[in-house]
SEZA-693215 format. One record per atom (N, C-alpha, C): atom name; residue number from 0; x, y, z. Coordinates in steps of 0.001 Angstrom, whole numbers, padded with zeros to 6 digits, always signed. Example, Ala and Ser with C-alpha at 12.3 -4.5 7.8 and 13.67 -1.06 7.14 Angstrom:
<nodes>
<node atom="N" n="0" east="+013190" north="-005690" up="+007800"/>
<node atom="CA" n="0" east="+012300" north="-004500" up="+007800"/>
<node atom="C" n="0" east="+013200" north="-003300" up="+007800"/>
<node atom="N" n="1" east="+012850" north="-002250" up="+007080"/>
<node atom="CA" n="1" east="+013670" north="-001060" up="+007140"/>
<node atom="C" n="1" east="+012900" north="+000030" up="+007870"/>
</nodes>
This chain:
<nodes>
<node atom="N" n="0" east="+002749" north="-092796" up="-109074"/>
<node atom="CA" n="0" east="+002106" north="-092042" up="-109393"/>
<node atom="C" n="0" east="+003113" north="-091358" up="-110054"/>
<node atom="N" n="1" east="+003207" north="-090691" up="-111229"/>
<node atom="CA" n="1" east="+004026" north="-089393" up="-111756"/>
<node atom="C" n="1" east="+003164" north="-088504" up="-111313"/>
<node atom="N" n="2" east="+003321" north="-087207" up="-111272"/>
<node atom="CA" n="2" east="+002826" north="-085774" up="-110906"/>
<node atom="C" n="2" east="+003699" north="-084702" up="-111618"/>
<node atom="N" n="3" east="+003158" north="-083621" up="-111882"/>
<node atom="CA" n="3" east="+003905" north="-082233" up="-111813"/>
<node atom="C" n="3" east="+004352" north="-082411" up="-110170"/>
<node atom="N" n="4" east="+005829" north="-081581" up="-110106"/>
<node atom="CA" n="4" east="+005941" north="-080808" up="-108710"/>
<node atom="C" n="4" east="+005394" north="-079699" up="-108412"/>
<node atom="N" n="5" east="+004950" north="-079919" up="-106698"/>
<node atom="CA" n="5" east="+004083" north="-078834" up="-106090"/>
<node atom="C" n="5" east="+004961" north="-078104" up="-105271"/>
<node atom="N" n="6" east="+005106" north="-076587" up="-104558"/>
<node atom="CA" n="6" east="+006196" north="-075960" up="-104090"/>
<node atom="C" n="6" east="+005974" north="-077136" up="-102295"/>
<node atom="N" n="7" east="+004883" north="-077570" up="-101956"/>
<node atom="CA" n="7" east="+005193" north="-078286" up="-100972"/>
<node atom="C" n="7" east="+006148" north="-079419" up="-101117"/>
<node atom="N" n="8" east="+007145" north="-080214" up="-102460"/>
<node atom="CA" n="8" east="+007788" north="-081367" up="-102714"/>
<node atom="C" n="8" east="+009132" north="-080583" up="-102414"/>
<node atom="N" n="9" east="+009407" north="-079665" up="-102429"/>
<node atom="CA" n="9" east="+010452" north="-078791" up="-102840"/>
<node atom="C" n="9" east="+011978" north="-079937" up="-101870"/>
<node atom="N" n="10" east="+011424" north="-079649" up="-100637"/>
<node atom="CA" n="10" east="+012393" north="-080533" up="-099321"/>
<node atom="C" n="10" east="+013101" north="-081850" up="-099897"/>
<node atom="N" n="11" east="+011762" north="-082084" up="-100350"/>
<node atom="CA" n="11" east="+012085" north="-084249" up="-100737"/>
<node atom="C" n="11" east="+012906" north="-084151" up="-101567"/>
<node atom="N" n="12" east="+012368" north="-083014" up="-102669"/>
<node atom="CA" n="12" east="+012874" north="-083153" up="-103634"/>
<node atom="C" n="12" east="+014585" north="-082660" up="-103989"/>
<node atom="N" n="13" east="+014992" north="-082123" up="-103098"/>
<node atom="CA" n="13" east="+016303" north="-081708" up="-102777"/>
<node atom="C" n="13" east="+017175" north="-082398" up="-101450"/>
<node atom="N" n="14" east="+016143" north="-083051" up="-100996"/>
<node atom="CA" n="14" east="+016841" north="-084463" up="-099973"/>
<node atom="C" n="14" east="+017679" north="-085708" up="-100908"/>
<node atom="N" n="15" east="+016602" north="-086169" up="-102026"/>
<node atom="CA" n="15" east="+016697" north="-087146" up="-103111"/>
<node atom="C" n="15" east="+018007" north="-086147" up="-103519"/>
<node atom="N" n="16" east="+018043" north="-085132" up="-104404"/>
<node atom="CA" n="16" east="+019293" north="-084585" up="-105274"/>
<node atom="C" n="16" east="+020428" north="-085094" up="-104396"/>
<node atom="N" n="17" east="+020685" north="-084054" up="-103287"/>
<node atom="CA" n="17" east="+021896" north="-084347" up="-102851"/>
<node atom="C" n="17" east="+022042" north="-085028" up="-102085"/>
<node atom="N" n="18" east="+021421" north="-086547" up="-101839"/>
<node atom="CA" n="18" east="+022301" north="-087891" up="-101482"/>
<node atom="C" n="18" east="+022669" north="-088446" up="-102674"/>
<node atom="N" n="19" east="+021398" north="-088557" up="-103567"/>
<node atom="CA" n="19" east="+021996" north="-089081" up="-104561"/>
<node atom="C" n="19" east="+023251" north="-088462" up="-105545"/>
<node atom="N" n="20" east="+023053" north="-087389" up="-105798"/>
<node atom="CA" n="20" east="+024187" north="-086636" up="-106634"/>
<node atom="C" n="20" east="+025534" north="-087111" up="-105609"/>
<node atom="N" n="21" east="+025926" north="-086977" up="-105142"/>
<node atom="CA" n="21" east="+026979" north="-087530" up="-103924"/>
<node atom="C" n="21" east="+027374" north="-088836" up="-104258"/>
<node atom="N" n="22" east="+026072" north="-089782" up="-104082"/>
<node atom="CA" n="22" east="+026599" north="-091140" up="-103935"/>
<node atom="C" n="22" east="+027007" north="-091465" up="-105829"/>
<node atom="N" n="23" east="+026380" north="-090784" up="-106630"/>
<node atom="CA" n="23" east="+026672" north="-091116" up="-108096"/>
<node atom="C" n="23" east="+027980" north="-090690" up="-108354"/>
<node atom="N" n="24" east="+028235" north="-089413" up="-107807"/>
<node atom="CA" n="24" east="+029680" north="-088573" up="-108414"/>
<node atom="C" n="24" east="+030792" north="-088629" up="-107490"/>
<node atom="N" n="25" east="+031027" north="-089584" up="-106931"/>
<node atom="CA" n="25" east="+032010" north="-089827" up="-105412"/>
<node atom="C" n="25" east="+033424" north="-089373" up="-106254"/>
<node atom="N" n="26" east="+033194" north="-089182" up="-107601"/>
<node atom="CA" n="26" east="+034839" north="-088732" up="-108212"/>
<node atom="C" n="26" east="+034445" north="-086966" up="-108340"/>
<node atom="N" n="27" east="+033674" north="-086693" up="-107637"/>
<node atom="CA" n="27" east="+033559" north="-084938" up="-107705"/>
<node atom="C" n="27" east="+033369" north="-084975" up="-105583"/>
<node atom="N" n="28" east="+034197" north="-083892" up="-105765"/>
<node atom="CA" n="28" east="+034079" north="-083717" up="-103866"/>
<node atom="C" n="28" east="+032226" north="-083336" up="-103281"/>
<node atom="N" n="29" east="+032138" north="-083981" up="-102029"/>
<node atom="CA" n="29" east="+031135" north="-083990" up="-101738"/>
<node atom="C" n="29" east="+030660" north="-081860" up="-101656"/>
<node atom="N" n="30" east="+032034" north="-081463" up="-101529"/>
<node atom="CA" n="30" east="+031518" north="-079770" up="-101069"/>
<node atom="C" n="30" east="+031559" north="-078859" up="-102667"/>
<node atom="N" n="31" east="+031793" north="-079847" up="-103541"/>
<node atom="CA" n="31" east="+031232" north="-078965" up="-105246"/>
<node atom="C" n="31" east="+029768" north="-079075" up="-104901"/>
<node atom="N" n="32" east="+029239" north="-080548" up="-104489"/>
<node atom="CA" n="32" east="+027879" north="-080479" up="-104274"/>
<node atom="C" n="32" east="+027000" north="-079606" up="-103528"/>
<node atom="N" n="33" east="+027419" north="-080031" up="-102235"/>
<node atom="CA" n="33" east="+026897" north="-078783" up="-101246"/>
<node atom="C" n="33" east="+026779" north="-077527" up="-101835"/>
<node atom="N" n="34" east="+028050" north="-077212" up="-102491"/>
<node atom="CA" n="34" east="+027588" north="-075568" up="-102741"/>
<node atom="C" n="34" east="+026980" north="-075088" up="-103650"/>
<node atom="N" n="35" east="+026527" north="-076751" up="-104484"/>
<node atom="CA" n="35" east="+025701" north="-076151" up="-105312"/>
<node atom="C" n="35" east="+024161" north="-075947" up="-105064"/>
<node atom="N" n="36" east="+023667" north="-076399" up="-103885"/>
<node atom="CA" n="36" east="+022796" north="-077017" up="-103111"/>
<node atom="C" n="36" east="+021762" north="-076063" up="-103785"/>
<node atom="N" n="37" east="+022075" north="-074511" up="-103231"/>
<node atom="CA" n="37" east="+020887" north="-073135" up="-103486"/>
<node atom="C" n="37" east="+020939" north="-073160" up="-104906"/>
<node atom="N" n="38" east="+022186" north="-073567" up="-105615"/>
<node atom="CA" n="38" east="+021631" north="-072797" up="-107280"/>
<node atom="C" n="38" east="+020470" north="-073970" up="-107691"/>
<node atom="N" n="39" east="+020658" north="-075168" up="-107093"/>
<node atom="CA" n="39" east="+020094" north="-076400" up="-107605"/>
<node atom="C" n="39" east="+018602" north="-076042" up="-107389"/>
<node atom="N" n="40" east="+018072" north="-075371" up="-106276"/>
<node atom="CA" n="40" east="+017227" north="-075328" up="-105737"/>
<node atom="C" n="40" east="+016070" north="-073841" up="-105837"/>
<node atom="N" n="41" east="+017094" north="-073090" up="-106046"/>
<node atom="CA" n="41" east="+016552" north="-071612" up="-106595"/>
<node atom="C" n="41" east="+016367" north="-071153" up="-107780"/>
<node atom="N" n="42" east="+017528" north="-072103" up="-108473"/>
<node atom="CA" n="42" east="+017322" north="-071218" up="-109877"/>
<node atom="C" n="42" east="+016659" north="-072482" up="-111249"/>
<node atom="N" n="43" east="+017455" north="-073855" up="-110943"/>
<node atom="CA" n="43" east="+017498" north="-074999" up="-111936"/>
<node atom="C" n="43" east="+015486" north="-075626" up="-111903"/>
<node atom="N" n="44" east="+015813" north="-075723" up="-110990"/>
<node atom="CA" n="44" east="+014327" north="-076208" up="-110159"/>
<node atom="C" n="44" east="+013492" north="-075440" up="-110570"/>
<node atom="N" n="45" east="+013587" north="-074173" up="-110794"/>
<node atom="CA" n="45" east="+012446" north="-073843" up="-111085"/>
<node atom="C" n="45" east="+012131" north="-073083" up="-112289"/>
<node atom="N" n="46" east="+013300" north="-073356" up="-113241"/>
<node atom="CA" n="46" east="+013267" north="-073051" up="-114201"/>
<node atom="C" n="46" east="+012918" north="-074348" up="-115555"/>
<node atom="N" n="47" east="+012758" north="-075134" up="-114439"/>
<node atom="CA" n="47" east="+012912" north="-076647" up="-115354"/>
<node atom="C" n="47" east="+010904" north="-077087" up="-115492"/>
<node atom="N" n="48" east="+010630" north="-078085" up="-116136"/>
<node atom="CA" n="48" east="+009157" north="-078608" up="-115727"/>
<node atom="C" n="48" east="+009570" north="-079730" up="-114955"/>
<node atom="N" n="49" east="+009383" north="-080234" up="-113636"/>
<node atom="CA" n="49" east="+010075" north="-081388" up="-113205"/>
<node atom="C" n="49" east="+008704" north="-082026" up="-112538"/>
<node atom="N" n="50" east="+009027" north="-083270" up="-112461"/>
<node atom="CA" n="50" east="+007735" north="-084466" up="-112313"/>
<node atom="C" n="50" east="+008532" north="-085332" up="-111133"/>
<node atom="N" n="51" east="+007827" north="-085523" up="-110197"/>
<node atom="CA" n="51" east="+007913" north="-086653" up="-109047"/>
<node atom="C" n="51" east="+007134" north="-087850" up="-109229"/>
<node atom="N" n="52" east="+007925" north="-088889" up="-109145"/>
<node atom="CA" n="52" east="+007354" north="-090567" up="-109009"/>
<node atom="C" n="52" east="+007065" north="-090701" up="-107343"/>
<node atom="N" n="53" east="+005688" north="-090852" up="-107219"/>
<node atom="CA" n="53" east="+004965" north="-091047" up="-105488"/>
<node atom="C" n="53" east="+004645" north="-092032" up="-105411"/>
<node atom="N" n="54" east="+005125" north="-093007" up="-104511"/>
<node atom="CA" n="54" east="+003722" north="-093906" up="-103795"/>
<node atom="C" n="54" east="+003456" north="-093507" up="-102342"/>
<node atom="N" n="55" east="+002635" north="-094707" up="-101823"/>
<node atom="CA" n="55" east="+001630" north="-094286" up="-100846"/>
<node atom="C" n="55" east="+002823" north="-093804" up="-099934"/>
<node atom="N" n="56" east="+004182" north="-094404" up="-099533"/>
<node atom="CA" n="56" east="+005592" north="-093960" up="-098919"/>
<node atom="C" n="56" east="+005626" north="-092787" up="-099095"/>
<node atom="N" n="57" east="+005477" north="-091866" up="-100355"/>
<node atom="CA" n="57" east="+006059" north="-090531" up="-100361"/>
<node atom="C" n="57" east="+006746" north="-090459" up="-101953"/>
<node atom="N" n="58" east="+007544" north="-089134" up="-101832"/>
<node atom="CA" n="58" east="+008453" north="-088988" up="-102946"/>
<node atom="C" n="58" east="+009772" north="-090124" up="-103145"/>
<node atom="N" n="59" east="+009739" north="-091057" up="-104239"/>
<node atom="CA" n="59" east="+010965" north="-091665" up="-104886"/>
<node atom="C" n="59" east="+012168" north="-090909" up="-105447"/>
<node atom="N" n="60" east="+011568" north="-090484" up="-106646"/>
<node atom="CA" n="60" east="+012456" north="-090147" up="-107607"/>
<node atom="C" n="60" east="+011696" north="-088403" up="-108107"/>
<node atom="N" n="61" east="+012368" north="-088083" up="-108934"/>
<node atom="CA" n="61" east="+012224" north="-087130" up="-109986"/>
<node atom="C" n="61" east="+013100" north="-086510" up="-110956"/>
<node atom="N" n="62" east="+012397" north="-086348" up="-111886"/>
<node atom="CA" n="62" east="+012581" north="-085867" up="-113464"/>
<node atom="C" n="62" east="+012741" north="-084016" up="-113702"/>
<node atom="N" n="63" east="+013596" north="-083498" up="-114332"/>
<node atom="CA" n="63" east="+013705" north="-081912" up="-114276"/>
<node atom="C" n="63" east="+013794" north="-082059" up="-115815"/>
<node atom="N" n="64" east="+013158" north="-080956" up="-116787"/>
<node atom="CA" n="64" east="+013122" north="-080952" up="-118256"/>
<node atom="C" n="64" east="+013125" north="-079817" up="-118360"/>
<node atom="N" n="65" east="+014777" north="-078920" up="-118845"/>
<node atom="CA" n="65" east="+014807" north="-077991" up="-119310"/>
<node atom="C" n="65" east="+014473" north="-077585" up="-120752"/>
<node atom="N" n="66" east="+013919" north="-076224" up="-121093"/>
<node atom="CA" n="66" east="+013910" north="-076004" up="-122509"/>
<node atom="C" n="66" east="+013002" north="-077326" up="-123517"/>
<node atom="N" n="67" east="+011884" north="-077958" up="-122699"/>
<node atom="CA" n="67" east="+011519" north="-079027" up="-123166"/>
<node atom="C" n="67" east="+011955" north="-079982" up="-124594"/>
<node atom="N" n="68" east="+013670" north="-079856" up="-123698"/>
<node atom="CA" n="68" east="+014375" north="-080947" up="-124688"/>
<node atom="C" n="68" east="+015709" north="-081497" up="-123627"/>
<node atom="N" n="69" east="+016063" north="-081055" up="-122971"/>
<node atom="CA" n="69" east="+016800" north="-081125" up="-121599"/>
<node atom="C" n="69" east="+016371" north="-081894" up="-120334"/>
<node atom="N" n="70" east="+016887" north="-083026" up="-120011"/>
<node atom="CA" n="70" east="+017058" north="-083505" up="-118908"/>
<node atom="C" n="70" east="+018444" north="-082667" up="-117932"/>
<node atom="N" n="71" east="+017758" north="-081669" up="-117180"/>
<node atom="CA" n="71" east="+018701" north="-081600" up="-116414"/>
<node atom="C" n="71" east="+018707" north="-082219" up="-114781"/>
<node atom="N" n="72" east="+018300" north="-083251" up="-114371"/>
<node atom="CA" n="72" east="+017897" north="-083970" up="-113373"/>
<node atom="C" n="72" east="+017247" north="-085065" up="-113375"/>
<node atom="N" n="73" east="+017483" north="-086358" up="-113073"/>
<node atom="CA" n="73" east="+016845" north="-087413" up="-112859"/>
<node atom="C" n="73" east="+017888" north="-088437" up="-112095"/>
<node atom="N" n="74" east="+016813" north="-088172" up="-111011"/>
<node atom="CA" n="74" east="+017302" north="-088996" up="-109682"/>
<node atom="C" n="74" east="+016455" north="-089404" up="-108844"/>
<node atom="N" n="75" east="+017086" north="-091187" up="-107841"/>
<node atom="CA" n="75" east="+016072" north="-091282" up="-107358"/>
<node atom="C" n="75" east="+016380" north="-091639" up="-105737"/>
<node atom="N" n="76" east="+015544" north="-091414" up="-104842"/>
<node atom="CA" n="76" east="+016259" north="-091874" up="-103491"/>
<node atom="C" n="76" east="+017075" north="-093228" up="-103807"/>
<node atom="N" n="77" east="+018463" north="-092769" up="-103072"/>
<node atom="CA" n="77" east="+019041" north="-093590" up="-102885"/>
<node atom="C" n="77" east="+019066" north="-095365" up="-102069"/>
<node atom="N" n="78" east="+017816" north="-095675" up="-101730"/>
<node atom="CA" n="78" east="+017308" north="-096728" up="-101570"/>
<node atom="C" n="78" east="+016122" north="-097266" up="-102162"/>
<node atom="N" n="79" east="+016094" north="-096370" up="-103423"/>
<node atom="CA" n="79" east="+015161" north="-097105" up="-103643"/>
<node atom="C" n="79" east="+015468" north="-097011" up="-105509"/>
<node atom="N" n="80" east="+016941" north="-097175" up="-105904"/>
<node atom="CA" n="80" east="+017341" north="-097383" up="-107082"/>
<node atom="C" n="80" east="+017115" north="-098833" up="-107222"/>
<node atom="N" n="81" east="+017396" north="-099200" up="-108826"/>
<node atom="CA" n="81" east="+017289" north="-099983" up="-109468"/>
<node atom="C" n="81" east="+015807" north="-100973" up="-109019"/>
<node atom="N" n="82" east="+014893" north="-099927" up="-109384"/>
<node atom="CA" n="82" east="+013321" north="-100472" up="-109024"/>
<node atom="C" n="82" east="+012390" north="-100066" up="-110346"/>
<node atom="N" n="83" east="+012978" north="-099164" up="-111170"/>
<node atom="CA" n="83" east="+012922" north="-099342" up="-112357"/>
<node atom="C" n="83" east="+011837" north="-098168" up="-112210"/>
<node atom="N" n="84" east="+012326" north="-096912" up="-111195"/>
<node atom="CA" n="84" east="+011288" north="-095633" up="-110976"/>
<node atom="C" n="84" east="+011894" north="-094800" up="-112322"/>
<node atom="N" n="85" east="+013745" north="-094683" up="-112402"/>
<node atom="CA" n="85" east="+014180" north="-093564" up="-112924"/>
<node atom="C" n="85" east="+013220" north="-094378" up="-114694"/>
<node atom="N" n="86" east="+013250" north="-095556" up="-114693"/>
<node atom="CA" n="86" east="+012774" north="-095801" up="-116446"/>
<node atom="C" n="86" east="+011310" north="-095754" up="-116694"/>
<node atom="N" n="87" east="+010559" north="-095179" up="-115351"/>
<node atom="CA" n="87" east="+009222" north="-094958" up="-115596"/>
<node atom="C" n="87" east="+008845" north="-093645" up="-115798"/>
<node atom="N" n="88" east="+010349" north="-092913" up="-114964"/>
<node atom="CA" n="88" east="+009676" north="-091679" up="-115426"/>
<node atom="C" n="88" east="+010565" north="-091563" up="-116532"/>
<node atom="N" n="89" east="+011431" north="-091158" up="-116916"/>
<node atom="CA" n="89" east="+012069" north="-091196" up="-118511"/>
<node atom="C" n="89" east="+010718" north="-091369" up="-119988"/>
<node atom="N" n="90" east="+010058" north="-092881" up="-119322"/>
<node atom="CA" n="90" east="+009116" north="-092946" up="-120293"/>
<node atom="C" n="90" east="+007919" north="-092016" up="-120032"/>
<node atom="N" n="91" east="+007514" north="-091508" up="-118898"/>
<node atom="CA" n="91" east="+006460" north="-090663" up="-118906"/>
<node atom="C" n="91" east="+006995" north="-089305" up="-119597"/>
<node atom="N" n="92" east="+008234" north="-089060" up="-119884"/>
<node atom="CA" n="92" east="+008512" north="-087296" up="-119984"/>
<node atom="C" n="92" east="+008790" north="-087766" up="-121499"/>
<node atom="N" n="93" east="+009635" north="-088940" up="-122426"/>
<node atom="CA" n="93" east="+009072" north="-089025" up="-123528"/>
<node atom="C" n="93" east="+007894" north="-088815" up="-124409"/>
<node atom="N" n="94" east="+006748" north="-089119" up="-123476"/>
<node atom="CA" n="94" east="+005609" north="-089214" up="-124081"/>
<node atom="C" n="94" east="+005242" north="-087546" up="-124048"/>
<node atom="N" n="95" east="+006225" north="-086877" up="-123408"/>
<node atom="CA" n="95" east="+005610" north="-085692" up="-123276"/>
<node atom="C" n="95" east="+006257" north="-084795" up="-124557"/>
<node atom="N" n="96" east="+007717" north="-085074" up="-124577"/>
<node atom="CA" n="96" east="+008776" north="-084041" up="-125513"/>
<node atom="C" n="96" east="+009401" north="-084946" up="-126850"/>
<node atom="N" n="97" east="+009127" north="-085991" up="-126658"/>
<node atom="CA" n="97" east="+009315" north="-086573" up="-127617"/>
<node atom="C" n="97" east="+011141" north="-087210" up="-128344"/>
<node atom="N" n="98" east="+012026" north="-086268" up="-127987"/>
<node atom="CA" n="98" east="+013397" north="-085912" up="-128040"/>
<node atom="C" n="98" east="+013902" north="-085254" up="-126964"/>
<node atom="N" n="99" east="+014590" north="-085867" up="-125971"/>
<node atom="CA" n="99" east="+015278" north="-085381" up="-125058"/>
<node atom="C" n="99" east="+016848" north="-085392" up="-125401"/>
<node atom="N" n="100" east="+017782" north="-084802" up="-124345"/>
<node atom="CA" n="100" east="+018953" north="-085073" up="-124575"/>
<node atom="C" n="100" east="+019202" north="-084893" up="-122962"/>
<node atom="N" n="101" east="+020842" north="-085257" up="-122607"/>
<node atom="CA" n="101" east="+021164" north="-084929" up="-121158"/>
<node atom="C" n="101" east="+022519" north="-085266" up="-121461"/>
<node atom="N" n="102" east="+023326" north="-084345" up="-120214"/>
<node atom="CA" n="102" east="+024616" north="-084698" up="-120026"/>
<node atom="C" n="102" east="+024961" north="-085799" up="-118807"/>
<node atom="N" n="103" east="+026179" north="-086297" up="-118534"/>
<node atom="CA" n="103" east="+026121" north="-087403" up="-117363"/>
<node atom="C" n="103" east="+027954" north="-087733" up="-117656"/>
<node atom="N" n="104" east="+028082" north="-087288" up="-116413"/>
<node atom="CA" n="104" east="+029612" north="-087706" up="-116656"/>
<node atom="C" n="104" east="+030222" north="-088965" up="-116744"/>
<node atom="N" n="105" east="+031246" north="-089035" up="-117626"/>
<node atom="CA" n="105" east="+031675" north="-090583" up="-117998"/>
<node atom="C" n="105" east="+031855" north="-091450" up="-117097"/>
<node atom="N" n="106" east="+032396" north="-090719" up="-116173"/>
<node atom="CA" n="106" east="+032771" north="-091161" up="-114875"/>
<node atom="C" n="106" east="+031959" north="-092310" up="-114368"/>
<node atom="N" n="107" east="+030517" north="-091509" up="-114645"/>
<node atom="CA" n="107" east="+029371" north="-092382" up="-113644"/>
<node atom="C" n="107" east="+028668" north="-093347" up="-114940"/>
<node atom="N" n="108" east="+029512" north="-094299" up="-114840"/>
<node atom="CA" n="108" east="+029520" north="-095963" up="-115388"/>
<node atom="C" n="108" east="+028014" north="-095908" up="-115206"/>
<node atom="N" n="109" east="+027534" north="-096238" up="-113935"/>
<node atom="CA" n="109" east="+026386" north="-096890" up="-113633"/>
<node atom="C" n="109" east="+024930" north="-095767" up="-114006"/>
<node atom="N" n="110" east="+025069" north="-094987" up="-114644"/>
<node atom="CA" n="110" east="+024214" north="-093902" up="-115155"/>
<node atom="C" n="110" east="+023958" north="-093965" up="-117018"/>
<node atom="N" n="111" east="+025991" north="-093815" up="-117245"/>
<node atom="CA" n="111" east="+025776" north="-094261" up="-119175"/>
<node atom="C" n="111" east="+025247" north="-095244" up="-119197"/>
<node atom="N" n="112" east="+025388" north="-096527" up="-118152"/>
<node atom="CA" n="112" east="+025097" north="-097751" up="-118713"/>
<node atom="C" n="112" east="+023564" north="-097839" up="-118533"/>
<node atom="N" n="113" east="+023038" north="-097400" up="-117733"/>
<node atom="CA" n="113" east="+021591" north="-097122" up="-117697"/>
<node atom="C" n="113" east="+020552" north="-096492" up="-118694"/>
<node atom="N" n="114" east="+021433" north="-095516" up="-118841"/>
<node atom="CA" n="114" east="+020754" north="-094561" up="-120719"/>
<node atom="C" n="114" east="+021241" north="-095264" up="-121464"/>
<node atom="N" n="115" east="+022075" north="-095485" up="-121796"/>
<node atom="CA" n="115" east="+022257" north="-096580" up="-122913"/>
<node atom="C" n="115" east="+021776" north="-097673" up="-123458"/>
<node atom="N" n="116" east="+021024" north="-098139" up="-121836"/>
<node atom="CA" n="116" east="+019794" north="-099833" up="-121724"/>
<node atom="C" n="116" east="+018662" north="-098906" up="-122301"/>
<node atom="N" n="117" east="+018334" north="-097835" up="-122065"/>
<node atom="CA" n="117" east="+017027" north="-097476" up="-122625"/>
<node atom="C" n="117" east="+016825" north="-096238" up="-123588"/>
<node atom="N" n="118" east="+017886" north="-096756" up="-124513"/>
<node atom="CA" n="118" east="+017904" north="-096082" up="-126420"/>
<node atom="C" n="118" east="+018480" north="-094851" up="-126041"/>
<node atom="N" n="119" east="+019162" north="-094780" up="-124836"/>
<node atom="CA" n="119" east="+020397" north="-092901" up="-125431"/>
<node atom="C" n="119" east="+021346" north="-093250" up="-126021"/>
<node atom="N" n="120" east="+021748" north="-092393" up="-127189"/>
<node atom="CA" n="120" east="+023187" north="-092827" up="-127948"/>
<node atom="C" n="120" east="+024181" north="-091280" up="-127310"/>
<node atom="N" n="121" east="+025417" north="-091913" up="-127195"/>
<node atom="CA" n="121" east="+026014" north="-090651" up="-127032"/>
<node atom="C" n="121" east="+026197" north="-089982" up="-128373"/>
<node atom="N" n="122" east="+025925" north="-088645" up="-128476"/>
<node atom="CA" n="122" east="+026320" north="-088082" up="-129336"/>
<node atom="C" n="122" east="+027889" north="-086941" up="-129104"/>
<node atom="N" n="123" east="+028563" north="-086984" up="-128109"/>
<node atom="CA" n="123" east="+029602" north="-086008" up="-128429"/>
<node atom="C" n="123" east="+030202" north="-086197" up="-126453"/>
<node atom="N" n="124" east="+031236" north="-085674" up="-126668"/>
<node atom="CA" n="124" east="+032086" north="-086052" up="-125618"/>
<node atom="C" n="124" east="+032179" north="-084747" up="-125008"/>
<node atom="N" n="125" east="+032881" north="-084238" up="-124217"/>
<node atom="CA" n="125" east="+032871" north="-082372" up="-124001"/>
<node atom="C" n="125" east="+033641" north="-082361" up="-122127"/>
<node atom="N" n="126" east="+034319" north="-081460" up="-121785"/>
<node atom="CA" n="126" east="+034620" north="-081001" up="-120214"/>
<node atom="C" n="126" east="+033475" north="-080419" up="-120122"/>
<node atom="N" n="127" east="+033110" north="-080843" up="-118685"/>
<node atom="CA" n="127" east="+031863" north="-079885" up="-118048"/>
<node atom="C" n="127" east="+032655" north="-078737" up="-117565"/>
<node atom="N" n="128" east="+032327" north="-077797" up="-117778"/>
<node atom="CA" n="128" east="+032869" north="-075908" up="-117278"/>
<node atom="C" n="128" east="+032905" north="-075931" up="-115608"/>
<node atom="N" n="129" east="+032192" north="-076612" up="-114983"/>
<node atom="CA" n="129" east="+032051" north="-076125" up="-113899"/>
<node atom="C" n="129" east="+033041" north="-076987" up="-113109"/>
<node atom="N" n="130" east="+032659" north="-078434" up="-113219"/>
<node atom="CA" n="130" east="+033634" north="-079215" up="-113039"/>
<node atom="C" n="130" east="+035284" north="-079905" up="-113541"/>
<node atom="N" n="131" east="+035001" north="-079405" up="-114531"/>
<node atom="CA" n="131" east="+036268" north="-079647" up="-114988"/>
<node atom="C" n="131" east="+036099" north="-081271" up="-115366"/>
<node atom="N" n="132" east="+035549" north="-082463" up="-115134"/>
<node atom="CA" n="132" east="+035542" north="-083422" up="-115594"/>
<node atom="C" n="132" east="+034452" north="-084006" up="-117072"/>
<node atom="N" n="133" east="+035151" north="-084577" up="-117860"/>
<node atom="CA" n="133" east="+034696" north="-085226" up="-118912"/>
<node atom="C" n="133" east="+032972" north="-085850" up="-118891"/>
<node atom="N" n="134" east="+032607" north="-085251" up="-119727"/>
<node atom="CA" n="134" east="+030772" north="-085691" up="-119486"/>
<node atom="C" n="134" east="+030542" north="-086198" up="-121345"/>
<node atom="N" n="135" east="+029401" north="-086531" up="-121446"/>
<node atom="CA" n="135" east="+029079" north="-087402" up="-122720"/>
<node atom="C" n="135" east="+027089" north="-086419" up="-122737"/>
<node atom="N" n="136" east="+027260" north="-086689" up="-123758"/>
<node atom="CA" n="136" east="+025940" north="-085630" up="-124186"/>
<node atom="C" n="136" east="+025269" north="-086723" up="-124990"/>
<node atom="N" n="137" east="+024195" north="-087316" up="-124283"/>
<node atom="CA" n="137" east="+023111" north="-088604" up="-124599"/>
<node atom="C" n="137" east="+021777" north="-087956" up="-125235"/>
<node atom="N" n="138" east="+021661" north="-088492" up="-126390"/>
<node atom="CA" n="138" east="+020077" north="-088140" up="-127090"/>
<node atom="C" n="138" east="+019353" north="-089565" up="-127413"/>
<node atom="N" n="139" east="+018100" north="-089307" up="-127148"/>
<node atom="CA" n="139" east="+017045" north="-090524" up="-127413"/>
<node atom="C" n="139" east="+015841" north="-089751" up="-128180"/>
<node atom="N" n="140" east="+015576" north="-090216" up="-129387"/>
<node atom="CA" n="140" east="+013939" north="-089788" up="-129798"/>
<node atom="C" n="140" east="+013378" north="-091112" up="-130119"/>
<node atom="N" n="141" east="+012015" north="-090509" up="-129829"/>
<node atom="CA" n="141" east="+010875" north="-091232" up="-130322"/>
<node atom="C" n="141" east="+011013" north="-091582" up="-131588"/>
<node atom="N" n="142" east="+010798" north="-092707" up="-132429"/>
<node atom="CA" n="142" east="+010434" north="-093025" up="-133926"/>
<node atom="C" n="142" east="+009225" north="-091922" up="-134137"/>
<node atom="N" n="143" east="+009729" north="-092152" up="-135312"/>
<node atom="CA" n="143" east="+008422" north="-090775" up="-136111"/>
<node atom="C" n="143" east="+007772" north="-091868" up="-136993"/>
<node atom="N" n="144" east="+006162" north="-092212" up="-136197"/>
<node atom="CA" n="144" east="+005704" north="-093318" up="-137419"/>
<node atom="C" n="144" east="+004272" north="-092585" up="-138048"/>
</nodes>
């Protein structure tokens, strides 16, 4: 089931975020992510529309949309990656927003491949101001028929 984030979910969501972001971005120091934990929890999550994927065992992943168009976060519990949860979350938000953009680190090849496989196109390459690493801006639009 996919539903809106509620305040009781925040610790579970942040646990998923810190573990999966460190795993996905091993080319950036663990300390960088740990130093950004409070900003993600107290600034980015509250300013986003966040949806969680939950089953009978609990929350397995989440997606956060900023300004009705930008995927600020898509993270799946590291023990449940590769089971289609990320794709289900993307499909869910595509039905709500119709066009989405995101930034993904160029070195995060698994995520770049994931987004490409589900129809996102690279529209720009740039340097991330905070980390100094190259990232792609990717975009996907629903076909207007």
